[in-house]
VMD Tcl script that builds the backbone (N, CA, C; Angstrom):
set m [mol new atoms 483]
animate dup $m
set s [atomselect $m all]
$s set {name element resname resid chain x y z} {
  {N N MET 1 A -8.492 -12.908 -3.512}
  {CA C MET 1 A -8.883 -12.009 -4.568}
  {C C MET 1 A -9.239 -12.843 -5.797}
  {N N ASN 2 A -10.482 -12.807 -6.202}
  {CA C ASN 2 A -10.937 -13.552 -7.375}
  {C C ASN 2 A -10.779 -12.705 -8.619}
  {N N PRO 3 A -10.077 -13.240 -9.629}
  {CA C PRO 3 A -9.936 -12.447 -10.859}
  {C C PRO 3 A -11.236 -12.457 -11.650}
  {N N THR 4 A -11.439 -11.403 -12.398}
  {CA C THR 4 A -12.578 -11.374 -13.306}
  {C C THR 4 A -12.088 -11.876 -14.659}
  {N N TYR 5 A -12.962 -12.453 -15.427}
  {CA C TYR 5 A -12.569 -13.001 -16.715}
  {C C TYR 5 A -13.239 -12.214 -17.822}
  {N N SER 6 A -12.475 -11.979 -18.868}
  {CA C SER 6 A -13.033 -11.312 -20.032}
  {C C SER 6 A -12.535 -12.028 -21.272}
  {N N LEU 7 A -13.213 -11.796 -22.350}
  {CA C LEU 7 A -12.857 -12.433 -23.616}
  {C C LEU 7 A -11.708 -11.656 -24.245}
  {N N CYS 8 A -10.564 -12.321 -24.441}
  {CA C CYS 8 A -9.384 -11.686 -25.018}
  {C C CYS 8 A -9.028 -12.380 -26.320}
  {N N ARG 9 A -8.565 -11.606 -27.278}
  {CA C ARG 9 A -8.120 -12.191 -28.541}
  {C C ARG 9 A -6.625 -12.428 -28.496}
  {N N ASN 10 A -6.225 -13.540 -29.010}
  {CA C ASN 10 A -4.803 -13.822 -29.130}
  {C C ASN 10 A -4.296 -13.072 -30.354}
  {N N PRO 11 A -3.299 -12.189 -30.209}
  {CA C PRO 11 A -2.878 -11.364 -31.338}
  {C C PRO 11 A -2.292 -12.153 -32.503}
  {N N GLY 12 A -1.805 -13.358 -32.276}
  {CA C GLY 12 A -1.186 -14.117 -33.342}
  {C C GLY 12 A -2.138 -15.032 -34.093}
  {N N THR 13 A -3.409 -15.010 -33.791}
  {CA C THR 13 A -4.374 -15.914 -34.417}
  {C C THR 13 A -5.443 -15.129 -35.163}
  {N N PRO 14 A -6.195 -15.789 -36.030}
  {CA C PRO 14 A -7.291 -15.086 -36.715}
  {C C PRO 14 A -8.301 -14.529 -35.715}
  {N N SER 15 A -9.041 -13.521 -36.135}
  {CA C SER 15 A -9.931 -12.813 -35.232}
  {C C SER 15 A -11.053 -13.677 -34.683}
  {N N ARG 16 A -11.419 -14.780 -35.334}
  {CA C ARG 16 A -12.521 -15.592 -34.830}
  {C C ARG 16 A -12.113 -16.508 -33.691}
  {N N VAL 17 A -10.780 -16.682 -33.456}
  {CA C VAL 17 A -10.310 -17.535 -32.372}
  {C C VAL 17 A -10.129 -16.667 -31.134}
  {N N SER 18 A -10.783 -17.035 -30.056}
  {CA C SER 18 A -10.707 -16.271 -28.826}
  {C C SER 18 A -10.436 -17.206 -27.661}
  {N N TYR 19 A -10.007 -16.653 -26.577}
  {CA C TYR 19 A -9.786 -17.415 -25.363}
  {C C TYR 19 A -10.084 -16.507 -24.183}
  {N N PHE 20 A -10.221 -17.089 -23.006}
  {CA C PHE 20 A -10.483 -16.319 -21.804}
  {C C PHE 20 A -9.169 -16.029 -21.085}
  {N N CYS 21 A -9.047 -14.824 -20.561}
  {CA C CYS 21 A -7.861 -14.482 -19.778}
  {C C CYS 21 A -8.297 -13.775 -18.501}
  {N N ALA 22 A -7.479 -13.905 -17.487}
  {CA C ALA 22 A -7.791 -13.285 -16.199}
  {C C ALA 22 A -7.330 -11.832 -16.210}
  {N N MET 23 A -8.174 -10.940 -15.711}
  {CA C MET 23 A -7.811 -9.527 -15.564}
  {C C MET 23 A -7.935 -9.175 -14.091}
  {N N ARG 24 A -6.976 -8.461 -13.591}
  {CA C ARG 24 A -7.020 -8.079 -12.186}
  {C C ARG 24 A -8.004 -6.939 -11.971}
  {N N LYS 25 A -8.640 -6.995 -10.826}
  {CA C LYS 25 A -9.503 -5.883 -10.443}
  {C C LYS 25 A -8.634 -4.737 -9.971}
  {N N LYS 26 A -9.049 -3.526 -10.276}
  {CA C LYS 26 A -8.319 -2.370 -9.784}
  {C C LYS 26 A -8.687 -2.155 -8.325}
  {N N ARG 27 A -7.663 -1.966 -7.515}
  {CA C ARG 27 A -7.879 -1.731 -6.096}
  {C C ARG 27 A -8.095 -0.247 -5.846}
  {N N ALA 28 A -8.829 0.045 -4.809}
  {CA C ALA 28 A -8.991 1.434 -4.389}
  {C C ALA 28 A -7.652 1.917 -3.850}
  {N N PRO 29 A -7.295 3.179 -4.084}
  {CA C PRO 29 A -6.002 3.666 -3.584}
  {C C PRO 29 A -5.952 3.622 -2.058}
  {N N LEU 30 A -4.793 3.261 -1.540}
  {CA C LEU 30 A -4.585 3.189 -0.101}
  {C C LEU 30 A -4.170 4.569 0.385}
  {N N ILE 31 A -4.964 5.167 1.269}
  {CA C ILE 31 A -4.713 6.520 1.764}
  {C C ILE 31 A -4.616 6.462 3.282}
  {N N TRP 32 A -3.551 7.062 3.810}
  {CA C TRP 32 A -3.349 7.134 5.249}
  {C C TRP 32 A -3.374 8.585 5.687}
  {N N GLU 33 A -4.058 8.848 6.787}
  {CA C GLU 33 A -4.136 10.198 7.342}
  {C C GLU 33 A -3.338 10.258 8.643}
  {N N GLY 34 A -2.847 11.432 8.977}
  {CA C GLY 34 A -2.175 11.655 10.252}
  {C C GLY 34 A -0.809 11.004 10.371}
  {N N ILE 35 A -0.090 10.880 9.281}
  {CA C ILE 35 A 1.249 10.293 9.313}
  {C C ILE 35 A 2.246 11.371 9.756}
  {N N GLU 36 A 2.990 11.091 10.821}
  {CA C GLU 36 A 4.000 12.019 11.338}
  {C C GLU 36 A 5.331 11.758 10.642}
  {N N VAL 37 A 5.846 12.754 9.961}
  {CA C VAL 37 A 7.122 12.621 9.254}
  {C C VAL 37 A 8.245 12.802 10.265}
  {N N LYS 38 A 9.135 11.811 10.345}
  {CA C LYS 38 A 10.158 11.795 11.384}
  {C C LYS 38 A 11.486 12.408 10.953}
  {N N GLU 39 A 11.986 12.032 9.766}
  {CA C GLU 39 A 13.305 12.512 9.353}
  {C C GLU 39 A 13.404 12.583 7.845}
  {N N ALA 40 A 14.503 13.174 7.379}
  {CA C ALA 40 A 14.749 13.307 5.944}
  {C C ALA 40 A 15.503 12.083 5.459}
  {N N GLY 41 A 15.163 11.637 4.263}
  {CA C GLY 41 A 15.835 10.502 3.655}
  {C C GLY 41 A 16.615 10.947 2.430}
  {N N ALA 42 A 17.018 9.991 1.633}
  {CA C ALA 42 A 17.788 10.273 0.427}
  {C C ALA 42 A 16.864 10.674 -0.718}
  {N N LYS 43 A 17.408 11.403 -1.672}
  {CA C LYS 43 A 16.732 11.768 -2.908}
  {C C LYS 43 A 15.432 12.542 -2.687}
  {N N GLY 44 A 15.383 13.373 -1.668}
  {CA C GLY 44 A 14.232 14.227 -1.453}
  {C C GLY 44 A 13.028 13.549 -0.813}
  {N N LYS 45 A 13.189 12.351 -0.312}
  {CA C LYS 45 A 12.071 11.664 0.339}
  {C C LYS 45 A 12.212 11.812 1.847}
  {N N SER 46 A 11.078 11.842 2.518}
  {CA C SER 46 A 11.064 11.895 3.969}
  {C C SER 46 A 10.660 10.527 4.503}
  {N N ILE 47 A 11.016 10.276 5.756}
  {CA C ILE 47 A 10.795 8.964 6.359}
  {C C ILE 47 A 9.779 9.081 7.477}
  {N N ALA 48 A 8.826 8.140 7.494}
  {CA C ALA 48 A 7.811 8.078 8.536}
  {C C ALA 48 A 7.528 6.610 8.833}
  {N N GLU 49 A 6.627 6.376 9.777}
  {CA C GLU 49 A 6.242 5.016 10.119}
  {C C GLU 49 A 4.793 4.797 9.720}
  {N N ALA 50 A 4.535 3.686 9.034}
  {CA C ALA 50 A 3.188 3.345 8.574}
  {C C ALA 50 A 2.373 2.785 9.741}
  {N N PRO 51 A 1.057 2.736 9.591}
  {CA C PRO 51 A 0.220 2.142 10.635}
  {C C PRO 51 A 0.570 0.676 10.936}
  {N N ASP 52 A 1.126 -0.043 9.952}
  {CA C ASP 52 A 1.495 -1.445 10.189}
  {C C ASP 52 A 2.908 -1.586 10.743}
  {N N GLY 53 A 3.623 -0.476 10.978}
  {CA C GLY 53 A 4.953 -0.515 11.558}
  {C C GLY 53 A 6.086 -0.470 10.556}
  {N N LYS 54 A 5.803 -0.608 9.270}
  {CA C LYS 54 A 6.847 -0.530 8.249}
  {C C LYS 54 A 7.250 0.928 8.038}
  {N N THR 55 A 8.371 1.102 7.369}
  {CA C THR 55 A 8.849 2.436 7.018}
  {C C THR 55 A 8.102 2.938 5.792}
  {N N VAL 56 A 7.818 4.233 5.766}
  {CA C VAL 56 A 7.183 4.858 4.612}
  {C C VAL 56 A 8.112 5.937 4.086}
  {N N LEU 57 A 8.402 5.898 2.783}
  {CA C LEU 57 A 9.185 6.935 2.124}
  {C C LEU 57 A 8.206 7.854 1.416}
  {N N ILE 58 A 8.169 9.114 1.813}
  {CA C ILE 58 A 7.147 10.049 1.344}
  {C C ILE 58 A 7.786 11.173 0.538}
  {N N THR 59 A 7.243 11.437 -0.653}
  {CA C THR 59 A 7.711 12.569 -1.443}
  {C C THR 59 A 6.924 13.822 -1.066}
  {N N HIS 60 A 7.580 14.968 -1.183}
  {CA C HIS 60 A 6.993 16.291 -0.916}
  {C C HIS 60 A 6.508 16.454 0.520}
  {N N ALA 61 A 7.230 15.864 1.462}
  {CA C ALA 61 A 6.941 16.065 2.880}
  {C C ALA 61 A 8.212 16.573 3.548}
  {N N VAL 62 A 8.043 17.318 4.637}
  {CA C VAL 62 A 9.160 17.888 5.387}
  {C C VAL 62 A 9.152 17.255 6.774}
  {N N PRO 63 A 10.326 16.899 7.323}
  {CA C PRO 63 A 10.346 16.365 8.681}
  {C C PRO 63 A 9.655 17.318 9.656}
  {N N GLY 64 A 8.739 16.762 10.435}
  {CA C GLY 64 A 7.932 17.557 11.355}
  {C C GLY 64 A 6.506 17.749 10.872}
  {N N ASP 65 A 6.217 17.467 9.619}
  {CA C ASP 65 A 4.862 17.572 9.077}
  {C C ASP 65 A 3.978 16.443 9.596}
  {N N ARG 66 A 2.685 16.695 9.641}
  {CA C ARG 66 A 1.676 15.630 9.766}
  {C C ARG 66 A 0.911 15.679 8.456}
  {N N VAL 67 A 0.920 14.565 7.700}
  {CA C VAL 67 A 0.409 14.568 6.337}
  {C C VAL 67 A -0.586 13.447 6.090}
  {N N THR 68 A -1.354 13.627 5.009}
  {CA C THR 68 A -2.180 12.575 4.436}
  {C C THR 68 A -1.469 12.123 3.178}
  {N N VAL 69 A -1.283 10.804 3.031}
  {CA C VAL 69 A -0.516 10.282 1.904}
  {C C VAL 69 A -1.313 9.247 1.125}
  {N N ARG 70 A -0.946 9.108 -0.153}
  {CA C ARG 70 A -1.476 8.043 -1.009}
  {C C ARG 70 A -0.320 7.093 -1.292}
  {N N VAL 71 A -0.510 5.820 -0.978}
  {CA C VAL 71 A 0.531 4.820 -1.201}
  {C C VAL 71 A 0.661 4.566 -2.697}
  {N N THR 72 A 1.913 4.629 -3.192}
  {CA C THR 72 A 2.162 4.407 -4.610}
  {C C THR 72 A 2.819 3.061 -4.875}
  {N N LYS 73 A 3.609 2.556 -3.916}
  {CA C LYS 73 A 4.260 1.248 -4.068}
  {C C LYS 73 A 4.317 0.541 -2.733}
  {N N LYS 74 A 4.184 -0.766 -2.787}
  {CA C LYS 74 A 4.340 -1.585 -1.597}
  {C C LYS 74 A 5.511 -2.523 -1.846}
  {N N LYS 75 A 6.512 -2.425 -1.009}
  {CA C LYS 75 A 7.671 -3.305 -1.067}
  {C C LYS 75 A 7.628 -4.220 0.153}
  {N N ARG 76 A 8.524 -5.180 0.193}
  {CA C ARG 76 A 8.511 -6.127 1.298}
  {C C ARG 76 A 8.819 -5.447 2.629}
  {N N ARG 77 A 9.759 -4.506 2.634}
  {CA C ARG 77 A 10.180 -3.883 3.887}
  {C C ARG 77 A 9.693 -2.457 4.084}
  {N N TYR 78 A 9.168 -1.839 3.033}
  {CA C TYR 78 A 8.757 -0.449 3.165}
  {C C TYR 78 A 7.656 -0.128 2.157}
  {N N TRP 79 A 7.037 1.040 2.358}
  {CA C TRP 79 A 6.021 1.574 1.463}
  {C C TRP 79 A 6.587 2.845 0.830}
  {N N GLU 80 A 6.114 3.176 -0.372}
  {CA C GLU 80 A 6.398 4.478 -0.969}
  {C C GLU 80 A 5.074 5.209 -1.099}
  {N N ALA 81 A 5.078 6.500 -0.788}
  {CA C ALA 81 A 3.835 7.265 -0.794}
  {C C ALA 81 A 4.100 8.686 -1.270}
  {N N ARG 82 A 3.016 9.350 -1.639}
  {CA C ARG 82 A 3.069 10.737 -2.099}
  {C C ARG 82 A 2.141 11.568 -1.223}
  {N N THR 83 A 2.576 12.751 -0.863}
  {CA C THR 83 A 1.780 13.631 -0.018}
  {C C THR 83 A 0.560 14.142 -0.782}
  {N N ILE 84 A -0.608 13.981 -0.183}
  {CA C ILE 84 A -1.842 14.518 -0.761}
  {C C ILE 84 A -2.168 15.861 -0.111}
  {N N ALA 85 A -2.080 15.891 1.235}
  {CA C ALA 85 A -2.395 17.111 1.970}
  {C C ALA 85 A -1.505 17.204 3.205}
  {N N VAL 86 A -1.195 18.431 3.591}
  {CA C VAL 86 A -0.433 18.676 4.810}
  {C C VAL 86 A -1.428 19.080 5.887}
  {N N GLU 87 A -1.599 18.231 6.903}
  {CA C GLU 87 A -2.549 18.519 7.980}
  {C C GLU 87 A -1.979 19.537 8.961}
  {N N LYS 88 A -0.715 19.326 9.358}
  {CA C LYS 88 A -0.035 20.259 10.251}
  {C C LYS 88 A 1.365 20.489 9.704}
  {N N PRO 89 A 1.668 21.693 9.221}
  {CA C PRO 89 A 2.974 21.938 8.610}
  {C C PRO 89 A 4.094 21.965 9.649}
  {N N SER 90 A 5.261 21.588 9.207}
  {CA C SER 90 A 6.466 21.629 10.020}
  {C C SER 90 A 6.923 23.078 10.173}
  {N N PRO 91 A 7.633 23.401 11.246}
  {CA C PRO 91 A 8.198 24.755 11.345}
  {C C PRO 91 A 9.274 25.007 10.287}
  {N N PHE 92 A 9.782 23.947 9.645}
  {CA C PHE 92 A 10.807 24.087 8.613}
  {C C PHE 92 A 10.216 24.247 7.222}
  {N N ARG 93 A 8.911 24.147 7.083}
  {CA C ARG 93 A 8.265 24.226 5.775}
  {C C ARG 93 A 8.152 25.678 5.337}
  {N N VAL 94 A 8.520 25.927 4.067}
  {CA C VAL 94 A 8.377 27.247 3.462}
  {C C VAL 94 A 7.654 27.092 2.128}
  {N N GLU 95 A 7.211 28.201 1.596}
  {CA C GLU 95 A 6.555 28.193 0.287}
  {C C GLU 95 A 7.625 28.047 -0.792}
  {N N PRO 96 A 7.500 27.073 -1.701}
  {CA C PRO 96 A 8.503 26.932 -2.768}
  {C C PRO 96 A 8.556 28.191 -3.631}
  {N N ARG 97 A 9.774 28.608 -3.990}
  {CA C ARG 97 A 9.934 29.841 -4.761}
  {C C ARG 97 A 9.769 29.617 -6.259}
  {N N CYS 98 A 9.884 28.371 -6.698}
  {CA C CYS 98 A 9.780 28.077 -8.125}
  {C C CYS 98 A 8.343 27.675 -8.466}
  {N N ALA 99 A 7.818 28.229 -9.549}
  {CA C ALA 99 A 6.449 27.914 -9.961}
  {C C ALA 99 A 6.324 26.483 -10.465}
  {N N HIS 100 A 7.440 25.842 -10.828}
  {CA C HIS 100 A 7.407 24.493 -11.393}
  {C C HIS 100 A 7.744 23.418 -10.370}
  {N N PHE 101 A 7.856 23.794 -9.086}
  {CA C PHE 101 A 8.193 22.819 -8.061}
  {C C PHE 101 A 7.115 21.731 -7.993}
  {N N GLY 102 A 7.550 20.502 -7.919}
  {CA C GLY 102 A 6.626 19.382 -7.857}
  {C C GLY 102 A 6.249 18.834 -9.213}
  {N N VAL 103 A 6.513 19.590 -10.267}
  {CA C VAL 103 A 6.162 19.151 -11.617}
  {C C VAL 103 A 7.397 18.674 -12.362}
  {N N CYS 104 A 8.450 19.490 -12.353}
  {CA C CYS 104 A 9.631 19.143 -13.157}
  {C C CYS 104 A 10.527 18.120 -12.469}
  {N N GLY 105 A 10.547 18.064 -11.142}
  {CA C GLY 105 A 11.348 17.076 -10.434}
  {C C GLY 105 A 12.788 17.474 -10.208}
  {N N GLY 106 A 13.174 18.692 -10.531}
  {CA C GLY 106 A 14.562 19.110 -10.382}
  {C C GLY 106 A 14.941 19.474 -8.960}
  {N N CYS 107 A 14.073 20.121 -8.237}
  {CA C CYS 107 A 14.361 20.589 -6.878}
  {C C CYS 107 A 13.597 19.721 -5.894}
  {N N LYS 108 A 14.302 18.915 -5.138}
  {CA C LYS 108 A 13.635 17.965 -4.249}
  {C C LYS 108 A 13.234 18.558 -2.905}
  {N N TRP 109 A 13.990 19.526 -2.389}
  {CA C TRP 109 A 13.754 20.026 -1.033}
  {C C TRP 109 A 13.346 21.494 -1.008}
  {N N GLN 110 A 12.789 22.013 -2.068}
  {CA C GLN 110 A 12.500 23.441 -2.122}
  {C C GLN 110 A 11.384 23.871 -1.161}
  {N N GLN 111 A 10.589 22.943 -0.663}
  {CA C GLN 111 A 9.541 23.275 0.297}
  {C C GLN 111 A 10.101 23.362 1.720}
  {N N THR 112 A 11.415 23.181 1.873}
  {CA C THR 112 A 12.082 23.204 3.168}
  {C C THR 112 A 12.955 24.447 3.261}
  {N N ALA 113 A 13.050 25.024 4.454}
  {CA C ALA 113 A 13.920 26.179 4.666}
  {C C ALA 113 A 15.349 25.818 4.264}
  {N N TYR 114 A 16.051 26.769 3.651}
  {CA C TYR 114 A 17.354 26.489 3.058}
  {C C TYR 114 A 18.370 26.001 4.089}
  {N N GLU 115 A 18.367 26.571 5.289}
  {CA C GLU 115 A 19.303 26.144 6.326}
  {C C GLU 115 A 19.061 24.684 6.695}
  {N N ARG 116 A 17.793 24.274 6.724}
  {CA C ARG 116 A 17.458 22.873 7.040}
  {C C ARG 116 A 17.838 21.955 5.882}
  {N N GLN 117 A 17.731 22.434 4.650}
  {CA C GLN 117 A 18.174 21.633 3.499}
  {C C GLN 117 A 19.645 21.270 3.662}
  {N N LEU 118 A 20.459 22.265 4.019}
  {CA C LEU 118 A 21.885 22.017 4.204}
  {C C LEU 118 A 22.124 21.036 5.348}
  {N N ALA 119 A 21.364 21.164 6.440}
  {CA C ALA 119 A 21.514 20.239 7.571}
  {C C ALA 119 A 21.117 18.821 7.168}
  {N N PHE 120 A 20.034 18.669 6.399}
  {CA C PHE 120 A 19.607 17.335 5.949}
  {C C PHE 120 A 20.662 16.708 5.040}
  {N N LYS 121 A 21.229 17.510 4.160}
  {CA C LYS 121 A 22.254 16.998 3.250}
  {C C LYS 121 A 23.521 16.614 4.008}
  {N N GLN 122 A 23.880 17.404 5.018}
  {CA C GLN 122 A 25.034 17.087 5.862}
  {C C GLN 122 A 24.815 15.751 6.563}
  {N N GLU 123 A 23.643 15.553 7.103}
  {CA C GLU 123 A 23.309 14.292 7.787}
  {C C GLU 123 A 23.349 13.113 6.813}
  {N N GLU 124 A 22.863 13.314 5.600}
  {CA C GLU 124 A 22.884 12.256 4.596}
  {C C GLU 124 A 24.314 11.856 4.231}
  {N N VAL 125 A 25.202 12.840 4.104}
  {CA C VAL 125 A 26.596 12.547 3.786}
  {C C VAL 125 A 27.235 11.738 4.917}
  {N N SER 126 A 27.028 12.149 6.164}
  {CA C SER 126 A 27.643 11.429 7.288}
  {C C SER 126 A 27.076 10.018 7.418}
  {N N GLN 127 A 25.775 9.845 7.189}
  {CA C GLN 127 A 25.175 8.499 7.230}
  {C C GLN 127 A 25.727 7.617 6.117}
  {N N ASN 128 A 25.878 8.159 4.911}
  {CA C ASN 128 A 26.405 7.372 3.797}
  {C C ASN 128 A 27.862 6.988 4.021}
  {N N LEU 129 A 28.652 7.889 4.594}
  {CA C LEU 129 A 30.037 7.550 4.901}
  {C C LEU 129 A 30.110 6.404 5.908}
  {N N ALA 130 A 29.256 6.457 6.920}
  {CA C ALA 130 A 29.270 5.421 7.947}
  {C C ALA 130 A 28.684 4.107 7.442}
  {N N ARG 131 A 27.555 4.179 6.740}
  {CA C ARG 131 A 26.840 2.962 6.336}
  {C C ARG 131 A 27.457 2.316 5.104}
  {N N ILE 132 A 27.678 3.082 4.067}
  {CA C ILE 132 A 28.167 2.518 2.807}
  {C C ILE 132 A 29.697 2.418 2.808}
  {N N GLY 133 A 30.361 3.515 3.161}
  {CA C GLY 133 A 31.816 3.533 3.113}
  {C C GLY 133 A 32.467 2.934 4.341}
  {N N GLN 134 A 31.696 2.741 5.414}
  {CA C GLN 134 A 32.192 2.229 6.689}
  {C C GLN 134 A 33.395 3.042 7.165}
  {N N VAL 135 A 33.235 4.374 7.078}
  {CA C VAL 135 A 34.268 5.315 7.485}
  {C C VAL 135 A 33.674 6.231 8.545}
  {N N GLU 136 A 34.385 6.400 9.635}
  {CA C GLU 136 A 33.978 7.355 10.664}
  {C C GLU 136 A 34.964 8.520 10.644}
  {N N PRO 137 A 34.648 9.609 9.952}
  {CA C PRO 137 A 35.588 10.734 9.908}
  {C C PRO 137 A 35.707 11.402 11.281}
  {N N GLN 138 A 36.902 11.909 11.571}
  {CA C GLN 138 A 37.118 12.590 12.843}
  {C C GLN 138 A 36.365 13.910 12.881}
  {N N GLU 139 A 36.341 14.584 11.714}
  {CA C GLU 139 A 35.668 15.880 11.643}
  {C C GLU 139 A 35.042 16.034 10.265}
  {N N LEU 140 A 33.799 16.467 10.247}
  {CA C LEU 140 A 33.121 16.771 8.987}
  {C C LEU 140 A 32.962 18.276 8.886}
  {N N LEU 141 A 33.463 18.832 7.819}
  {CA C LEU 141 A 33.284 20.266 7.601}
  {C C LEU 141 A 31.847 20.521 7.176}
  {N N PRO 142 A 31.269 21.644 7.559}
  {CA C PRO 142 A 29.879 21.921 7.172}
  {C C PRO 142 A 29.756 22.129 5.668}
  {N N ILE 143 A 28.592 21.783 5.152}
  {CA C ILE 143 A 28.311 21.990 3.734}
  {C C ILE 143 A 28.191 23.486 3.488}
  {N N LEU 144 A 28.869 23.960 2.471}
  {CA C LEU 144 A 28.833 25.384 2.146}
  {C C LEU 144 A 27.722 25.642 1.144}
  {N N GLY 145 A 26.875 26.586 1.461}
  {CA C GLY 145 A 25.822 26.977 0.547}
  {C C GLY 145 A 26.299 28.102 -0.348}
  {N N PRO 146 A 25.485 28.482 -1.304}
  {CA C PRO 146 A 25.885 29.533 -2.234}
  {C C PRO 146 A 25.729 30.941 -1.675}
  {N N GLY 147 A 25.500 31.080 -0.377}
  {CA C GLY 147 A 25.375 32.410 0.213}
  {C C GLY 147 A 23.982 32.976 0.018}
  {N N THR 148 A 23.892 34.112 -0.644}
  {CA C THR 148 A 22.598 34.764 -0.815}
  {C C THR 148 A 21.775 34.135 -1.932}
  {N N LEU 149 A 22.400 33.391 -2.826}
  {CA C LEU 149 A 21.675 32.749 -3.918}
  {C C LEU 149 A 20.898 31.567 -3.359}
  {N N GLN 150 A 19.589 31.662 -3.311}
  {CA C GLN 150 A 18.772 30.621 -2.699}
  {C C GLN 150 A 18.318 29.547 -3.681}
  {N N LEU 151 A 18.462 29.772 -4.974}
  {CA C LEU 151 A 18.045 28.782 -5.964}
  {C C LEU 151 A 19.239 28.389 -6.834}
  {N N PRO 152 A 20.198 27.634 -6.287}
  {CA C PRO 152 A 21.381 27.294 -7.079}
  {C C PRO 152 A 21.062 26.368 -8.244}
  {N N GLN 153 A 19.927 25.681 -8.207}
  {CA C GLN 153 A 19.577 24.763 -9.286}
  {C C GLN 153 A 19.295 25.508 -10.581}
  {N N GLN 154 A 18.997 26.793 -10.522}
  {CA C GLN 154 A 18.674 27.542 -11.724}
  {C C GLN 154 A 19.872 27.695 -12.647}
  {N N ASN 155 A 21.069 27.425 -12.154}
  {CA C ASN 155 A 22.255 27.556 -12.989}
  {C C ASN 155 A 22.257 26.570 -14.146}
  {N N GLY 156 A 21.535 25.457 -14.036}
  {CA C GLY 156 A 21.582 24.438 -15.067}
  {C C GLY 156 A 20.264 24.243 -15.811}
  {N N VAL 157 A 19.369 25.211 -15.767}
  {CA C VAL 157 A 18.063 25.069 -16.405}
  {C C VAL 157 A 18.149 25.506 -17.860}
  {N N PHE 158 A 17.605 24.681 -18.745}
  {CA C PHE 158 A 17.555 25.006 -20.164}
  {C C PHE 158 A 16.100 25.027 -20.615}
  {N N PHE 159 A 15.739 25.983 -21.448}
  {CA C PHE 159 A 14.399 26.055 -21.992}
  {C C PHE 159 A 14.463 25.818 -23.486}
  {N N PHE 160 A 13.636 24.929 -23.982}
  {CA C PHE 160 A 13.604 24.618 -25.409}
  {C C PHE 160 A 12.244 25.021 -25.953}
  {N N GLU 161 A 12.236 25.577 -27.122}
  {CA C GLU 161 A 10.974 25.952 -27.754}
  {C C GLU 161 A 10.641 25.005 -28.871}
}
mol reanalyze $m
mol bondsrecalc $m
mol representation Tube
mol addrep $m
């Protein structure tokens, strides 16, 4: 990758003194189509496999979806991506009930059926106990939901004018 050069002013010198500095070219966004989402991850991200074999952490995807994603970060062992379009929706995908879903960032799994949200969270707890805490519990009690209240996050919402 050859850098392009432009004339830059050194902020600490008089305006007539200039020097050349390298500026990076902007790359075209990396977009992948037909990514099969395999499982739910932590913090509302879903896990899939990239075309190069690395793991992809995808926001706003549900396990079972086939999606088109835009890569937002490249790490040594994994990619981070954001869902652009859902090609084939998962049977667990539902319409988010909140008009601000995807914008405010408060509800991570609202596009997923509530029963599946509880199952994903249960799986995350058991994985964290085994991986981080190195504890194998004999029995895990199921996560209790709020019953008929489907939007428990609304209990802590504040509006400021």
